[in-house]
C-alpha positions as CSV (number, residue, x, y, z in Angstrom):
1,L,107.8,116.6,79.4
2,D,111.5,117.5,78.6
3,T,111.8,114.8,76.0
4,V,108.1,116.5,74.3
5,A,110.0,119.4,74.8
6,K,112.6,118.5,73.2
7,N,110.9,117.7,70.4
8,N,109.2,121.0,70.2
9,P,112.0,123.7,70.4
10,E,109.9,126.0,70.4
11,G,108.3,126.1,73.9
12,T,110.1,124.4,77.6
13,S,108.6,121.9,79.0
14,D,106.4,124.3,81.4
15,E,104.7,125.8,78.1
16,V,104.1,122.0,76.7
17,A,102.6,121.1,80.0
18,K,100.3,124.0,79.8
19,K,99.8,123.1,76.1
20,L,98.5,119.8,77.5
21,G,96.3,121.1,79.9
22,I,98.6,119.7,83.0
23,G,99.2,122.6,85.0
24,S,101.2,123.1,87.9
25,C,99.1,120.4,89.5
26,G,100.5,117.7,86.5
27,A,102.8,116.2,89.6
28,E,100.1,115.5,91.6
29,Y,98.6,112.5,89.2
30,I,102.0,111.7,86.8
31,L,104.8,111.3,90.0
32,G,102.2,108.9,91.3
33,S,103.2,104.7,92.0
34,K,100.2,103.7,91.4
35,T,97.8,103.6,88.2
36,H,94.3,105.0,89.1
37,A,92.4,103.1,86.2
38,Y,89.9,101.0,86.8
39,T,87.9,98.1,84.4
40,P,84.6,98.0,85.0
41,D,84.8,94.7,87.1
42,Q,87.2,96.6,90.1
43,L,84.5,99.3,89.9
44,A,81.6,96.6,90.7
45,I,82.6,97.0,94.6
46,E,80.7,94.5,96.7
47,L,79.9,96.1,100.4
48,T,81.5,93.7,102.7
49,H,82.0,93.2,106.9
50,K,84.7,91.8,108.3
51,P,83.5,90.7,111.9
52,P,85.3,91.7,114.3
53,T,87.2,88.4,116.2
54,D,89.0,89.5,119.3
55,F,89.1,92.6,122.2
56,T,91.1,95.0,119.8
57,G,88.3,93.9,117.0
58,K,85.6,95.2,119.2
59,L,87.4,97.8,120.2
60,S,88.4,99.4,117.1
61,L,84.6,98.6,115.6
62,Q,82.8,100.4,118.6
63,A,85.4,103.3,118.1
64,V,84.4,103.9,114.7
65,K,80.5,103.0,115.7
66,A,81.2,106.4,117.8
67,V,83.0,108.5,115.5
68,R,80.5,107.8,112.6
69,Y,77.6,109.1,115.0
70,L,79.7,112.4,115.8
71,F,80.5,112.9,112.3
72,D,77.0,112.6,111.5
73,V,75.9,115.4,113.4
74,A,78.6,117.8,112.5
75,T,77.8,117.6,108.8
76,G,74.0,117.6,109.4
77,W,73.8,113.8,107.2
78,R,70.6,112.7,108.5
79,G,70.1,110.6,105.4
80,E,69.2,113.0,102.7
81,I,71.2,112.8,100.2
82,Q,71.6,116.6,98.5
83,P,74.8,117.8,96.3
84,N,75.3,120.5,99.5
85,N,74.9,117.4,101.9
86,V,77.2,114.9,99.9
87,M,79.9,118.5,99.4
88,N,79.8,119.3,103.0
89,R,79.9,115.6,104.1
90,V,83.1,114.6,101.2
91,L,84.3,117.7,102.2
92,F,84.9,116.7,105.6
93,L,85.9,113.0,105.6
94,E,88.7,113.1,102.9
95,T,90.8,115.5,105.1
96,I,90.3,112.7,108.1
97,A,90.7,110.0,106.1
98,A,94.4,111.5,104.5
99,V,96.1,111.3,107.9
100,P,95.9,107.5,109.0
101,G,97.3,106.5,105.7
102,M,100.7,109.3,106.3
103,V,100.9,108.4,109.9
104,A,101.4,105.0,109.5
105,G,104.0,105.7,106.7
106,I,106.3,108.1,108.7
107,L,106.1,105.8,111.6
108,R,106.8,103.0,110.0
109,H,109.6,104.5,108.0
110,F,111.3,105.6,111.6
111,K,110.9,102.2,112.8
112,S,112.6,100.9,109.5
113,L,115.4,103.5,110.0
114,R,115.7,102.0,113.7
115,S,115.4,98.5,112.8
116,M,117.7,98.8,110.0
117,E,115.3,96.4,108.4
118,R,112.6,96.4,104.7
119,D,109.6,97.1,105.5
120,G,108.1,94.6,102.9
121,G,106.7,97.8,100.9
122,M,103.5,98.6,103.9
123,L,104.8,102.5,104.5
124,N,105.2,103.0,100.7
125,M,101.6,101.8,100.5
126,F,100.3,103.4,103.0
127,L,101.8,106.7,101.8
128,E,100.6,106.4,98.5
129,E,96.6,105.7,100.5
130,A,97.4,109.2,102.0
131,L,98.0,111.1,98.7
132,N,95.2,109.1,97.3
133,E,92.8,110.2,100.2
134,R,94.0,114.1,99.3
135,M,93.8,113.6,95.6
136,H,89.5,112.8,96.5
137,L,89.8,116.2,98.5
138,L,91.5,118.3,96.0
139,T,88.8,117.1,93.7
140,F,85.7,118.0,95.5
141,V,86.9,121.4,96.8
142,K,86.5,122.3,92.4
143,M,82.8,121.0,93.0
144,K,82.3,123.5,96.0
145,D,84.6,126.1,98.2
146,P,84.5,125.1,101.7
147,G,83.6,128.1,104.2
148,L,85.3,129.3,106.9
149,L,83.2,126.9,109.7
150,L,84.0,124.1,107.8
151,R,87.7,124.7,107.2
152,G,87.6,125.6,110.9
153,A,86.5,121.7,112.0
154,V,89.6,120.8,109.4
155,L,92.0,122.5,111.7
156,G,90.3,121.2,114.8
157,G,90.3,117.3,113.6
158,Q,93.8,117.6,112.4
159,V,94.6,118.3,116.0
160,G,92.2,116.1,117.5
161,F,92.3,113.2,115.7
162,G,95.7,113.5,114.3
163,T,96.8,113.7,117.8
164,F,95.0,110.7,118.7
165,Y,95.6,108.3,115.6
166,G,99.8,109.0,116.1
167,L,99.9,108.1,119.8
168,A,97.3,105.0,118.9
169,Y,99.4,104.2,116.2
170,I,102.8,104.3,118.6
171,V,100.8,101.9,121.1
172,S,99.1,99.5,119.3
173,P,99.4,99.8,115.0
174,K,97.1,96.3,114.8
175,F,94.3,98.6,116.6
176,C,94.8,101.2,114.5
177,H,94.5,99.4,110.9
178,S,91.3,97.9,112.6
179,F,89.8,101.3,113.0
180,V,90.9,102.0,109.8
181,G,89.2,99.0,107.9
182,Y,86.2,99.9,109.4
183,V,86.4,103.2,108.8
184,E,86.5,102.4,105.0
185,E,83.5,100.2,105.3
186,E,81.5,103.0,106.0
187,A,82.7,105.0,103.1
188,C,82.3,102.4,100.8
189,A,78.5,102.1,102.3
190,T,78.4,106.0,102.1
191,Y,79.6,106.4,98.9
192,T,77.4,103.6,97.3
193,K,74.1,105.5,98.6
194,I,75.6,108.4,96.8
195,I,75.5,106.5,94.0
196,K,72.5,104.8,94.1
197,A,70.8,108.5,94.7
198,I,72.0,110.1,91.6
199,E,71.5,106.9,89.5
200,E,68.0,107.0,90.5
201,A,67.4,110.7,91.1
202,P,64.6,112.2,89.2
203,E,65.5,113.9,85.8
204,G,66.0,118.0,86.2
205,S,67.0,117.4,90.3
206,E,70.1,118.7,91.5
207,M,71.3,114.8,92.0
208,A,70.2,114.4,88.2
209,K,72.7,116.7,86.9
210,W,75.6,114.5,88.3
211,R,74.9,112.0,85.6
212,T,76.0,114.2,82.9
213,E,78.0,116.8,84.3
214,T,81.6,116.8,83.5
215,A,83.9,115.9,86.6
216,P,86.8,118.5,87.9
217,E,89.7,118.3,85.6
218,I,92.1,116.8,88.3
219,G,90.1,113.9,88.5
220,R,89.5,113.2,85.0
221,S,93.4,113.1,84.9
222,Y,94.1,111.2,87.7
223,W,91.2,108.3,87.3
224,H,92.1,108.4,83.7
225,L,87.9,109.0,83.1
226,G,88.8,110.9,80.1
227,E,87.4,114.1,78.4
228,H,84.0,113.8,79.1
229,G,84.3,111.6,82.9
230,T,81.1,112.5,84.9
231,V,80.5,113.2,88.7
232,L,78.7,110.1,88.7
233,E,82.2,107.9,87.0
234,L,84.4,109.9,90.2
235,M,82.4,108.9,92.5
236,Y,82.6,105.3,91.3
237,A,86.2,105.8,91.1
238,I,86.9,106.9,94.5
239,R,84.4,104.3,96.1
240,A,86.9,101.8,94.5
241,D,89.4,103.5,96.1
242,E,88.0,103.4,99.4
243,A,87.4,99.4,98.6
244,E,91.2,99.2,98.5
245,H,92.2,101.4,101.7
246,R,89.3,98.6,103.5
247,D,90.9,96.1,102.8
248,V,94.2,96.6,103.2
249,N,93.7,97.9,106.5
250,H,92.3,94.3,107.8
251,Y,94.8,92.8,105.8
252,A,97.1,95.2,108.1
253,S,95.4,94.0,111.0
254,A,96.3,91.3,111.3
255,M,99.6,90.7,109.4
256,K,102.3,88.8,110.5
257,K,106.5,89.5,110.5
258,G,107.6,89.3,106.8
259,D,104.2,89.3,105.6
260,L,104.4,91.8,102.0
261,A,102.2,94.3,101.6
262,P,99.2,93.6,99.5
263,V,99.0,96.3,96.8
264,G,102.5,95.6,94.8
265,N,102.7,91.7,96.2
266,P,104.7,90.2,93.4
267,K,103.3,87.0,94.2
268,K,99.9,88.5,94.1
269,Q,100.4,90.3,91.1
270,V,102.0,86.7,89.2
271,D,98.6,85.3,90.6
272,M,96.7,88.2,89.0
273,A,97.9,87.3,85.6
274,L,98.0,83.8,85.6
275,K,94.0,84.3,86.3
276,K,93.7,86.3,83.8
277,Y,95.3,84.3,81.6
278,V,93.4,81.2,81.9
279,K,90.2,83.5,82.2
280,D,90.9,84.8,78.1
281,L,92.0,81.4,77.3
282,M,88.6,80.0,78.2
283,T,86.6,82.8,76.9
284,V,88.2,82.5,73.1
């Protein structure tokens, strides 16, 4: 922005930012370490399930099932997908979903300081995950302003779940990442149902409006949806985020010392580039 401002001497960088429509929230999506722009292939998410193979995995899966039941009761989710139900669910969901990544990042940061060793990019990845989940929330609050009851539930959820997850992570990071992996499986399934409900909604219904309704500006900017990006396209992008968190946490639950973060892994990036190069050659 400072460079742009130099070329526009009549205004400061703040004024230029306002002209560009960025505003004070620009740093929310400009300073991230990952570009959240998805290709059509990346948006075609497959619903997967990792069968638990040991006691920790089985325990985490059962814990998720119990939490899912309580969450369904708390948000009034009975299978009926309507805009108000969806908003209540995702608003509360994203306030909780943003906790694990931050807890993992902070505790891994402290461990790195104590051991004076690198972390293989894991803490950066989990902090990015937490910020990404928070962006889901900041986008959804532009679609519905939460009432006092929901805000109170969020406060209680932070105190209860935040304390539980922090203590659990100290005892068993493996359990915690397995737990989050299964939570994200549920999140992918939920967003898939929402997407299907939008696409199949009768013309003129409330859900059908999301096929053409413009997504909040902060969401269009963060996920690079374009000037006319819709709520439906927003849901596809958020589901892709959740699928990445699912795979990352399942990976982290089984990783060994010395393993690198799957996101930003140099070897993985080179492999992906080579595969794309070969695919492009084959389609010429």
